[in-house]
C-alpha positions as CSV (number, residue, x, y, z in Angstrom):
1,M,15.0,25.4,31.7
2,T,15.3,26.9,28.2
3,A,18.9,25.7,28.0
4,W,17.9,22.2,29.0
5,I,15.1,22.1,26.4
6,I,17.5,23.3,23.7
7,G,20.1,20.7,24.7
8,N,17.6,17.9,24.7
9,M,15.4,18.8,21.7
10,A,16.0,15.6,19.8
11,P,15.1,13.2,22.6
12,L,12.0,15.3,23.4
13,M,10.9,15.1,19.8
14,F,11.2,11.3,19.8
15,C,9.3,11.0,23.1
16,G,6.6,13.4,21.8
17,L,6.1,11.2,18.7
18,I,5.7,8.1,20.8
19,V,3.2,9.8,23.1
20,T,1.2,11.1,20.0
21,L,1.1,7.6,18.5
22,L,0.0,6.0,21.8
23,I,-2.9,8.5,22.0
24,G,-4.2,7.0,18.8
25,F,-3.5,9.9,16.4
26,P,-2.9,8.7,12.8
27,V,0.7,8.1,12.0
28,A,1.1,10.4,9.0
29,F,-0.5,13.3,10.9
30,S,1.4,12.5,14.1
31,L,4.7,12.8,12.2
32,G,3.8,16.0,10.6
33,A,2.3,17.6,13.7
34,V,5.4,16.7,15.9
35,G,7.8,18.0,13.2
36,I,6.0,21.3,12.7
37,G,5.3,21.8,16.4
38,F,8.9,21.3,17.5
39,G,10.1,23.3,14.5
40,L,8.1,26.3,15.7
41,L,9.4,25.8,19.2
42,G,13.0,25.6,18.0
43,I,12.5,28.9,16.1
44,H,10.9,30.5,19.2
45,L,13.9,29.5,21.3
46,G,16.4,30.6,18.7
47,L,17.7,27.1,18.0
48,L,16.3,27.1,14.4
49,D,15.8,29.7,11.7
50,W,12.7,30.4,9.6
51,S,14.7,29.5,6.5
52,L,14.6,25.9,7.6
53,L,10.9,25.6,6.9
54,Q,11.4,27.0,3.4
55,A,13.0,23.6,2.5
56,L,9.7,21.9,3.4
57,P,8.0,22.2,-0.1
58,E,11.1,20.9,-1.8
59,R,11.2,17.8,0.5
60,V,7.5,17.1,-0.1
61,F,7.9,17.5,-3.8
62,G,10.8,15.0,-3.6
63,V,8.4,12.4,-2.5
64,M,6.2,13.0,-5.5
65,S,9.1,12.8,-7.9
66,N,10.6,9.6,-6.5
67,D,10.5,7.0,-9.3
68,T,11.3,4.1,-7.0
69,L,8.0,4.5,-5.2
70,L,6.1,4.0,-8.5
71,A,6.8,0.2,-8.0
72,V,4.4,0.2,-5.0
73,P,1.1,0.7,-6.9
74,F,2.3,-1.5,-9.7
75,F,3.0,-4.5,-7.5
76,T,-0.1,-3.9,-5.4
77,F,-2.3,-3.8,-8.5
78,M,-0.7,-7.0,-9.8
79,G,-1.3,-8.8,-6.6
80,L,-4.9,-7.8,-6.3
81,I,-5.7,-8.8,-9.9
82,L,-4.1,-12.2,-9.4
83,E,-5.9,-12.7,-6.0
84,R,-9.3,-11.8,-7.5
85,S,-8.8,-13.8,-10.7
86,G,-8.8,-17.2,-9.0
87,M,-5.1,-18.0,-9.3
88,A,-4.8,-18.8,-5.6
89,E,-7.8,-21.1,-5.7
90,D,-6.5,-23.1,-8.6
91,L,-3.0,-23.4,-7.0
92,L,-4.4,-24.5,-3.6
93,D,-6.7,-27.0,-5.2
94,T,-4.0,-28.5,-7.5
95,I,-1.1,-28.6,-4.9
96,G,-3.5,-29.8,-2.2
97,Q,-4.4,-32.8,-4.4
98,L,-0.7,-33.4,-5.1
99,F,0.3,-33.5,-1.5
100,G,-3.0,-34.9,-0.2
101,P,-1.9,-38.5,0.3
102,L,0.9,-37.3,2.7
103,R,0.3,-36.6,6.3
104,G,0.2,-32.9,6.6
105,G,-0.2,-32.5,2.9
106,L,-2.6,-29.6,3.0
107,A,-0.2,-27.7,5.3
108,Y,2.7,-28.3,2.8
109,A,0.4,-27.1,0.0
110,V,-0.3,-23.9,2.0
111,V,3.4,-23.2,2.6
112,F,4.2,-23.9,-1.1
113,V,1.3,-21.8,-2.4
114,G,2.1,-19.0,0.1
115,A,5.7,-18.8,-1.2
116,L,4.4,-18.8,-4.8
117,L,1.8,-16.1,-4.1
118,A,4.5,-14.1,-2.3
119,A,6.7,-14.1,-5.4
120,T,3.8,-13.0,-7.6
121,T,1.7,-10.7,-5.5
122,G,3.9,-9.3,-2.8
123,V,0.8,-8.3,-0.7
124,V,0.3,-10.0,2.7
125,A,-3.4,-9.2,3.0
126,A,-4.2,-10.8,-0.3
127,S,-2.3,-14.0,0.5
128,V,-3.7,-14.5,4.0
129,I,-7.3,-13.8,3.0
130,S,-7.1,-16.0,-0.1
131,M,-5.7,-19.0,1.7
132,G,-7.9,-18.4,4.7
133,L,-11.0,-18.5,2.5
134,I,-9.9,-21.5,0.5
135,S,-7.7,-23.8,2.6
136,L,-9.0,-23.3,6.2
137,P,-12.4,-24.8,5.6
138,I,-10.8,-27.9,3.9
139,M,-8.3,-28.3,6.7
140,L,-11.0,-28.1,9.4
141,R,-13.2,-30.5,7.4
142,Y,-10.5,-33.2,7.5
143,G,-9.6,-32.8,11.1
144,Y,-6.6,-30.5,11.2
145,D,-5.7,-28.9,14.5
146,R,-7.0,-25.4,14.6
147,R,-3.8,-23.9,16.0
148,L,-1.6,-25.6,13.3
149,A,-4.0,-24.7,10.5
150,S,-4.3,-21.0,11.5
151,G,-0.6,-20.6,12.2
152,V,0.5,-22.1,8.9
153,I,-1.9,-19.9,6.9
154,A,-1.0,-16.7,8.7
155,A,2.8,-17.4,8.5
156,S,2.7,-18.5,4.9
157,G,0.9,-15.3,4.0
158,T,3.6,-13.2,5.6
159,L,6.2,-14.6,3.3
160,A,5.1,-11.8,1.0
161,Q,7.1,-9.6,3.4
162,I,10.5,-11.0,2.6
163,I,10.2,-12.8,-0.8
164,P,10.5,-10.4,-3.7
165,P,8.7,-8.5,-5.0
166,S,8.0,-7.3,-1.5
167,L,6.6,-3.8,-0.8
168,V,8.6,-3.5,2.4
169,L,11.9,-4.2,0.5
170,I,11.1,-1.3,-1.9
171,I,10.5,1.1,1.0
172,M,13.6,-0.3,2.8
173,A,15.8,0.3,-0.2
174,D,14.5,3.8,-0.7
175,Q,15.1,4.8,2.9
176,L,18.6,3.3,3.0
177,G,19.6,4.8,-0.4
178,R,20.3,1.4,-2.0
179,S,19.2,-0.3,-5.2
180,V,15.9,-2.1,-5.1
181,G,17.3,-4.8,-7.4
182,D,20.2,-5.5,-5.0
183,M,17.7,-5.7,-2.1
184,Y,15.6,-8.2,-4.1
185,A,18.6,-10.3,-4.9
186,G,19.8,-10.3,-1.3
187,A,16.3,-11.3,0.1
188,F,15.6,-14.1,-2.4
189,I,17.5,-17.0,-0.6
190,P,16.5,-16.0,3.0
191,G,12.9,-15.9,1.9
192,I,13.0,-19.4,0.3
193,T,15.0,-20.7,3.4
194,L,12.2,-19.4,5.7
195,A,9.6,-21.2,3.7
196,C,11.6,-24.4,3.9
197,I,11.8,-24.0,7.7
198,Y,8.0,-23.7,7.9
199,A,7.7,-27.0,6.0
200,L,10.2,-28.6,8.4
201,Y,8.1,-27.5,11.3
202,V,5.0,-29.1,9.7
203,L,7.1,-32.3,9.2
204,G,8.1,-32.3,12.8
205,T,4.5,-31.7,13.9
206,T,3.2,-34.6,11.8
207,I,5.9,-36.9,13.4
208,A,5.3,-35.8,17.0
209,K,1.5,-35.4,16.7
210,P,0.1,-37.3,13.7
211,H,-3.5,-36.6,14.5
212,W,-2.9,-32.9,14.2
213,A,-2.5,-33.1,10.4
214,P,-4.0,-36.3,8.9
215,A,-3.8,-37.2,5.2
216,L,-6.7,-36.6,2.8
217,P,-9.0,-39.6,2.7
218,P,-9.2,-41.5,-0.6
219,E,-12.7,-40.1,-1.4
220,A,-11.3,-36.5,-1.3
221,R,-8.6,-37.3,-3.9
222,T,-10.4,-36.4,-7.0
223,M,-7.4,-36.3,-9.5
224,R,-6.8,-40.0,-10.0
225,E,-6.1,-42.2,-13.0
226,P,-8.8,-44.6,-14.4
227,D,-7.0,-47.5,-12.8
228,G,-7.2,-45.7,-9.4
229,S,-3.5,-44.8,-9.1
230,S,-2.3,-41.3,-8.2
231,G,-0.3,-40.7,-11.3
232,T,2.6,-39.1,-9.5
233,P,5.4,-41.3,-11.2
234,S,5.0,-39.5,-14.5
235,L,5.1,-36.1,-12.7
236,I,8.3,-37.2,-10.9
237,V,9.9,-38.2,-14.2
238,L,8.9,-34.9,-15.8
239,V,10.4,-33.0,-12.8
240,V,13.7,-34.9,-13.0
241,I,14.0,-34.1,-16.8
242,A,13.3,-30.4,-16.1
243,V,15.9,-30.4,-13.3
244,I,18.5,-32.1,-15.5
245,A,17.9,-29.6,-18.3
246,A,18.2,-26.7,-15.9
247,V,21.5,-28.0,-14.4
248,V,23.0,-28.8,-17.7
249,Y,22.2,-25.4,-19.1
250,A,23.6,-23.7,-15.9
251,K,26.9,-25.7,-16.2
252,W,27.1,-25.2,-20.0
253,R,26.1,-21.6,-20.5
254,M,26.1,-19.9,-17.1
255,A,29.7,-20.3,-16.0
256,G,30.9,-17.2,-14.2
257,V,27.4,-15.7,-14.1
258,P,26.2,-14.3,-10.7
259,L,24.2,-16.8,-8.6
260,D,20.9,-15.0,-8.7
261,E,20.9,-14.7,-12.5
262,T,21.9,-18.4,-12.8
263,L,19.0,-19.4,-10.6
264,V,16.5,-17.3,-12.6
265,I,17.6,-18.4,-16.0
266,A,18.2,-22.0,-15.2
267,T,14.8,-22.3,-13.5
268,S,13.2,-20.7,-16.6
269,V,14.9,-23.2,-18.9
270,G,13.8,-26.2,-16.8
271,T,10.2,-24.8,-16.6
272,G,10.2,-24.2,-20.3
273,V,11.2,-27.8,-21.0
274,A,8.5,-29.2,-18.7
275,F,5.8,-27.0,-20.3
276,F,7.0,-27.9,-23.9
277,A,6.8,-31.6,-23.0
278,A,3.3,-31.2,-21.5
279,V,2.0,-29.3,-24.6
280,V,3.5,-31.9,-27.0
281,N,1.9,-34.7,-25.0
282,R,-1.5,-33.1,-25.1
283,L,-1.4,-32.1,-28.7
284,L,-0.1,-35.4,-30.0
285,K,-2.1,-37.4,-27.5
286,F,0.9,-39.5,-26.4
287,G,-0.7,-40.2,-23.0
288,L,2.7,-40.2,-21.3
289,L,1.6,-37.8,-18.6
290,S,-1.1,-38.4,-15.9
291,K,-3.9,-36.0,-15.1
292,I,-2.2,-34.7,-12.0
293,A,1.0,-34.1,-14.0
294,E,-0.7,-32.1,-16.7
295,R,-2.7,-30.2,-14.2
296,V,0.3,-29.3,-12.1
297,V,2.2,-28.1,-15.2
298,F,-0.6,-26.0,-16.7
299,V,-1.5,-24.4,-13.3
300,L,2.0,-23.7,-12.2
301,I,3.6,-22.4,-15.4
302,P,1.6,-19.1,-15.7
303,P,2.6,-17.8,-12.2
304,L,6.2,-19.0,-12.7
305,A,6.3,-17.2,-16.1
306,L,5.0,-14.1,-14.3
307,I,7.7,-14.5,-11.7
308,F,10.3,-14.6,-14.4
309,L,8.8,-11.6,-16.1
310,V,9.0,-9.5,-12.9
311,L,12.0,-10.8,-10.9
312,G,14.0,-12.3,-13.9
313,T,14.1,-9.0,-15.7
314,I,15.1,-7.2,-12.5
315,F,17.9,-9.7,-11.6
316,L,19.2,-9.7,-15.2
317,G,19.3,-6.0,-15.3
318,V,17.0,-5.7,-18.2
319,A,14.4,-3.7,-16.3
320,T,14.3,-1.5,-13.2
321,P,11.9,-2.5,-10.3
322,T,9.4,0.1,-11.5
323,E,9.5,-1.3,-15.0
324,G,9.3,-4.8,-13.7
325,G,6.2,-3.9,-11.7
326,A,4.6,-2.4,-14.8
327,M,5.3,-5.6,-16.7
328,G,3.9,-7.7,-13.8
329,A,0.7,-5.7,-13.7
330,T,0.3,-6.1,-17.5
331,G,1.0,-9.8,-17.2
332,A,-1.6,-10.2,-14.4
333,L,-4.2,-8.5,-16.6
334,I,-3.4,-10.9,-19.4
335,M,-3.6,-13.9,-17.1
336,A,-7.0,-12.8,-15.7
337,L,-8.2,-12.2,-19.3
338,A,-7.0,-15.7,-20.4
339,R,-9.0,-17.2,-17.5
340,R,-12.0,-15.2,-18.6
341,R,-12.3,-13.7,-15.1
342,L,-11.4,-10.1,-15.9
343,S,-14.4,-7.8,-15.5
344,W,-15.0,-4.1,-15.0
345,R,-16.1,-4.8,-11.4
346,L,-12.9,-6.7,-10.6
347,L,-10.8,-3.9,-12.3
348,K,-12.5,-1.2,-10.3
349,Q,-12.0,-3.0,-7.0
350,A,-8.3,-3.5,-7.7
351,M,-7.8,0.1,-8.7
352,D,-9.6,1.5,-5.7
353,T,-7.6,-0.6,-3.3
354,T,-4.4,0.2,-5.0
355,A,-5.1,3.9,-4.9
356,K,-5.9,3.7,-1.1
357,L,-2.7,1.8,-0.3
358,S,-0.6,4.1,-2.4
359,T,-2.1,7.2,-0.8
360,F,-1.5,5.7,2.6
361,V,2.2,5.1,1.8
362,V,2.7,8.6,0.3
363,F,1.0,10.4,3.3
364,I,3.2,8.5,5.8
365,L,6.3,9.4,3.7
366,V,5.3,13.1,3.6
367,G,4.8,13.1,7.4
368,A,8.2,11.4,7.8
369,R,9.8,14.1,5.6
370,V,8.3,16.9,7.8
371,F,9.4,15.1,11.0
372,S,13.0,14.4,9.7
373,L,13.4,18.1,8.5
374,T,13.1,19.4,12.1
375,F,14.8,16.3,13.6
376,Y,17.9,16.8,11.5
377,G,17.7,20.6,12.1
378,V,18.1,20.0,15.8
379,S,20.9,17.4,15.1
380,G,18.8,14.5,16.1
381,N,20.5,12.3,13.6
382,V,23.9,13.0,15.3
383,W,22.3,12.2,18.6
384,V,20.9,8.8,17.4
385,E,24.2,8.0,15.6
386,H,26.3,8.7,18.7
387,L,23.8,6.7,20.8
388,L,24.0,3.6,18.5
389,T,27.7,3.7,17.7
390,S,28.8,4.0,21.3
391,L,27.0,0.8,22.3
392,P,29.3,-1.9,23.8
393,G,30.1,-4.8,21.5
394,G,30.6,-2.9,18.2
395,Q,28.6,-4.3,15.3
396,L,27.2,-7.2,17.3
397,G,26.0,-5.0,20.1
398,F,24.4,-2.7,17.5
399,L,22.6,-5.5,15.8
400,I,21.3,-7.0,19.0
401,V,19.9,-3.6,20.2
402,V,18.4,-2.6,16.9
403,N,16.7,-6.0,16.4
404,L,15.3,-5.9,19.9
405,L,14.0,-2.4,19.3
406,I,12.3,-3.4,16.0
407,F,10.9,-6.6,17.6
408,I,9.3,-4.6,20.4
409,L,8.0,-1.7,18.3
410,A,6.5,-4.3,15.9
411,F,3.9,-5.0,18.6
412,F,2.5,-1.5,18.0
413,L,3.6,-0.2,14.6
414,D,3.1,-1.5,11.0
415,F,6.1,-2.2,8.8
416,F,5.4,0.9,6.8
417,E,5.7,3.0,9.9
418,L,8.8,1.2,11.1
419,S,10.4,1.7,7.7
420,F,9.7,5.5,7.5
421,I,10.5,6.3,11.2
422,I,13.2,3.9,12.4
423,I,15.2,2.9,9.3
424,P,16.4,6.5,8.4
425,L,17.7,6.9,11.9
426,I,19.7,3.6,12.2
427,G,21.0,3.5,8.6
428,P,23.7,6.2,8.9
429,A,25.0,4.6,12.2
430,A,25.1,1.1,10.6
431,D,27.0,2.6,7.6
432,K,29.5,4.2,10.0
433,L,30.1,0.9,11.7
434,G,30.9,-0.8,8.4
435,I,27.7,-2.8,8.1
436,D,26.4,-3.6,4.6
437,L,23.1,-1.8,4.2
438,I,21.6,-4.3,1.9
439,W,22.3,-7.1,4.4
440,L,20.9,-4.9,7.2
441,G,17.7,-4.2,5.2
442,V,17.1,-7.9,4.6
443,L,17.8,-8.7,8.2
444,L,15.3,-6.0,9.4
445,G,12.8,-7.2,6.8
446,V,12.8,-10.6,8.3
447,N,12.5,-9.1,11.8
448,M,9.6,-6.8,10.6
449,Q,7.8,-9.9,9.4
450,T,7.0,-10.6,13.0
451,S,4.9,-7.4,13.1
452,F,2.3,-9.3,11.2
453,M,2.4,-12.3,13.6
454,H,2.7,-10.6,17.0
455,P,-0.3,-11.5,19.2
456,P,-2.4,-9.5,19.9
457,F,-1.7,-6.8,17.2
458,G,-0.5,-8.8,14.3
459,F,-2.2,-7.7,11.1
460,A,-2.0,-11.2,9.6
461,L,-3.9,-12.5,12.6
462,F,-6.6,-9.9,12.1
463,Y,-6.9,-10.8,8.4
464,L,-7.3,-14.5,9.3
465,R,-9.8,-13.6,12.0
466,S,-11.9,-11.8,9.5
467,V,-12.4,-14.9,7.3
468,A,-12.1,-17.7,9.8
469,P,-15.5,-19.1,11.1
470,A,-16.0,-17.9,14.7
471,K,-19.0,-20.1,15.4
472,Q,-20.1,-23.6,14.7
473,Y,-21.2,-24.1,11.1
474,L,-22.6,-26.9,8.8
475,D,-20.0,-28.1,6.3
476,R,-21.7,-28.4,2.9
477,I,-19.5,-31.3,1.7
478,S,-19.4,-33.6,4.7
479,K,-22.8,-32.4,6.1
480,K,-21.3,-32.3,9.6
481,M,-21.3,-29.5,12.1
482,I,-17.7,-28.1,12.4
483,P,-16.7,-26.1,15.5
484,G,-15.4,-22.6,14.8
485,V,-12.0,-21.2,15.4
486,T,-11.4,-19.0,18.5
487,T,-9.2,-16.0,18.6
488,G,-7.1,-17.7,21.3
489,Q,-6.4,-20.6,18.9
490,I,-5.3,-18.2,16.2
491,Y,-2.9,-16.4,18.6
492,W,-1.4,-19.7,20.0
493,G,-1.0,-21.0,16.5
494,A,1.1,-17.9,15.6
495,V,3.6,-18.3,18.5
496,P,5.7,-21.1,17.0
497,F,6.1,-19.3,13.7
498,V,7.1,-16.1,15.5
499,L,9.9,-18.1,17.1
500,I,10.9,-19.6,13.7
501,Q,11.1,-16.0,12.4
502,I,13.4,-15.1,15.3
503,V,15.6,-18.1,14.5
504,M,15.7,-16.9,10.9
505,V,17.0,-13.6,12.1
506,G,19.8,-15.4,13.9
507,L,20.6,-17.4,10.8
508,V,20.9,-14.3,8.7
509,I,23.4,-12.9,11.2
510,A,25.3,-16.1,11.5
511,F,25.4,-16.8,7.7
512,P,25.5,-13.4,6.0
513,Q,26.5,-15.2,2.7
514,M,22.8,-15.9,2.2
515,V,22.3,-12.2,1.6
516,M,25.7,-11.2,0.3
517,V,25.1,-13.4,-2.8
518,Y,23.9,-10.2,-4.5
519,K,27.6,-9.2,-4.7
520,S,28.6,-12.5,-6.4
521,G,28.9,-10.9,-9.8
522,E,31.2,-8.0,-8.7
523,K,34.8,-8.1,-9.6
524,K,37.1,-7.8,-6.6
525,I,40.0,-5.4,-7.0
526,D,43.0,-5.5,-4.8
527,I,44.1,-1.9,-4.2
528,K,47.6,-3.1,-3.2
529,S,48.1,-4.7,-6.6
530,I,47.4,-1.5,-8.6
531,Q,50.5,-0.1,-10.3
532,I,51.0,3.2,-12.0
533,I,53.7,3.1,-14.7
534,V,55.2,6.4,-16.0
535,P,57.2,6.1,-19.2
536,E,60.8,7.4,-19.0
537,D,61.0,9.0,-22.4
538,Q,58.5,11.0,-24.4
539,P,57.1,9.1,-27.4
540,V,58.8,9.8,-30.7
541,I,56.6,11.8,-33.1
542,P,57.1,10.6,-36.7
543,A,58.1,13.2,-39.3
544,T,55.8,14.2,-42.0
545,P,56.9,13.8,-45.7
546,G,57.4,17.6,-46.1
547,D,59.7,18.0,-43.2
548,A,63.3,19.0,-44.1
549,K,64.7,17.9,-40.8
550,A,62.9,15.3,-38.6
551,P,63.8,15.6,-34.9
552,A,65.1,12.4,-33.3
553,A,63.0,12.7,-30.2
554,G,60.2,14.7,-28.7
555,A,62.4,16.2,-26.1
556,A,64.8,17.7,-28.7
557,E,61.9,19.1,-30.7
558,Q,60.5,20.8,-27.6
559,E,63.9,22.3,-26.9
560,D,64.3,23.6,-30.5
561,A,60.9,25.2,-30.3
562,E,61.7,27.0,-27.1
563,K,65.0,28.4,-28.6
564,A,63.1,29.6,-31.7
565,L,60.5,31.4,-29.7
566,E,63.2,33.1,-27.6
567,R,64.9,34.3,-30.8
568,A,61.6,35.5,-32.2
569,L,60.8,37.6,-29.1
570,G,64.4,39.0,-29.0
571,G,65.3,36.9,-26.0
572,G,68.8,36.1,-27.2
573,S,70.5,33.1,-28.8
574,D,72.3,30.1,-27.6
575,E,75.4,32.2,-27.1
576,T,73.6,34.8,-25.1
577,S,72.0,32.2,-22.9
578,K,75.5,30.7,-22.3
579,G,76.9,34.1,-21.2
580,G,77.9,35.6,-24.6
581,T,77.7,39.4,-25.1
582,S,77.0,39.6,-28.7
583,A,73.7,39.0,-30.4
584,P,73.7,38.1,-34.0
585,A,71.6,40.0,-36.4
586,T,68.4,38.3,-37.3
587,P,67.0,38.2,-40.8
588,G,64.8,41.1,-41.5
589,A,66.1,43.4,-38.8
590,T,67.2,46.9,-40.0
591,K,70.2,48.8,-38.6
592,A,70.0,52.5,-38.0
593,P,73.3,54.5,-38.8
594,D,74.8,56.7,-36.2
595,A,76.6,60.1,-36.6
596,S,79.7,58.6,-38.0
597,G,77.9,56.6,-40.6
598,E,78.7,53.2,-39.1
599,T,76.2,50.7,-38.2
600,P,75.9,49.9,-34.5
601,A,76.2,46.3,-33.3
602,V,73.0,46.4,-31.3
603,P,70.1,45.2,-33.4
604,V,66.7,46.8,-33.5
605,P,64.0,44.2,-32.4
606,E,62.0,43.0,-35.3
607,D,58.2,43.0,-35.5
608,P,56.8,40.2,-33.2
609,T,54.5,38.9,-36.0
610,Q,57.5,38.4,-38.3
611,G,59.4,36.8,-35.5
612,F,56.6,34.2,-35.0
613,E,56.4,33.5,-38.7
614,R,60.1,32.9,-38.9
615,A,60.1,30.6,-35.9
616,L,57.4,28.5,-37.5
617,R,59.3,28.3,-40.8
618,E,62.4,27.1,-38.9
619,Q,60.4,24.3,-37.2
620,T,58.6,23.2,-40.3
621,G,61.7,23.4,-42.5
622,S,59.9,25.4,-45.2
623,A,61.7,27.9,-47.5
624,P,62.0,31.3,-46.1
625,A,59.6,33.9,-47.4
626,A,60.8,36.9,-49.3
627,P,61.8,39.8,-47.1
628,P,59.3,42.6,-46.8
629,A,59.6,45.5,-49.2
630,P,61.1,48.6,-47.6
631,K,58.7,51.3,-46.7
């Protein structure tokens, strides 16, 4: 039995974690308890050593010193300040009036504002609650179907999961060991594509069932010109001018620049042209723009400027995600101050909520580090990697199984829990199979988005349920009794959007170029074309003016130096090296007389220091020094 437990420690740990979570124990403490419990069991069985637990303080401190996680409180604080400062209310009111004459106009406005809030706040709860409080009563007042209205609001709020600056993308990049900036750049196009698919679904619904999404009645369209017209032609002209300016700038100045940087800078240029035209029109009272055109420009420009401040600086490489989050939080405070809605009460609420969410994230990460320490100690990562890499079908089989696993676990686990528990296990296997980890992170981010929409445990559905009227109520504008929204209607309204998110997962798999655009600026190097050229001759060293003899080539000079050193050390001359028997007397060497008074032919070796000095003189061509005085 002991041998079986030792051989299956990793699967037992995983099963123990699932059982602990199903009991209802908090996730952070479940991870820590399972990790320490199985660690002690492994030590008792002789599988692990006590020294393994000595690494625990260092791993916990590594969480505290992780600079990437600093972006989480910054982006959370920015989103809460914007949500409480009334930006969402102004956006929904303005965009609702703009699209009001269209059938399904309020639904289009919710999708558009949801994408814009996602790019500025990055917090799902703030987006869903804001749009549920502001848009849902208006949609119910004018006869929208409750399933369509609740589904559009919940789904548009979850766009904050995948559109940067998303919190889940920060956690995903940290767990996969990749750059947050690359993860943001890869997720930008899939996020915008998903919002467009939501709008296409609304369009199809208005065509198939027009009574589900009627247009606003004329009395509800408050932003009209004195002659009764809508004023949209001037707005269309302004948009066309801005688009032309953006395209011309992109073609003229952005050739060869990566696509994400081109989109950010060109959009900023077009937005700046539109804002400058609106300001000049108002200051000089030209009267060229209608009320709706000016309102749209002055309401949309501040959040767009904040998006550029955050995402633009990250994409351009000017700031790290942490620095971009800090600038975004500062910009949100400035916007709230400019709207005269910044108060101590608002600031305190935002800081309290930010502290709670950040503590929640850190506690889960600490528990995950405790769990992973023991799990890696019992070779659990090897077990998971072997299990995933041995699946039939290679990369495609791996992607199908992993996405099904994430989709099923999303019924029960939050995206933070999925990111900290599942992602570290599947990342090494994906890397071994040759899957790009940025692409995998964006793919799983789209999949995890369904965790907010899954009936009956989707958090976005709970957020909407908390603000949607459950009972019949009296509308203060129309003075009519409006039926409430049931929980079943909220759940059924979410089902089509869950299917759309699954379709988006398939699109990311089928068209990986949507994500791989983050590599568009990299220079491709063909390894086969690399050549290493070795010069045949040594370079010629020019002679100095004081040289008596300048060597013709570096090789000859090296040979002369070797010969001189040999003579200095008494190693023989050229003749000796060629086989000669006699050695010429060297300057400065004394000869000792024998008994007959004759001088022998064998020289006495000179002092090494004098030999080195003579060798250097021969190489430099300087005059020989005077012989030393006899002692």
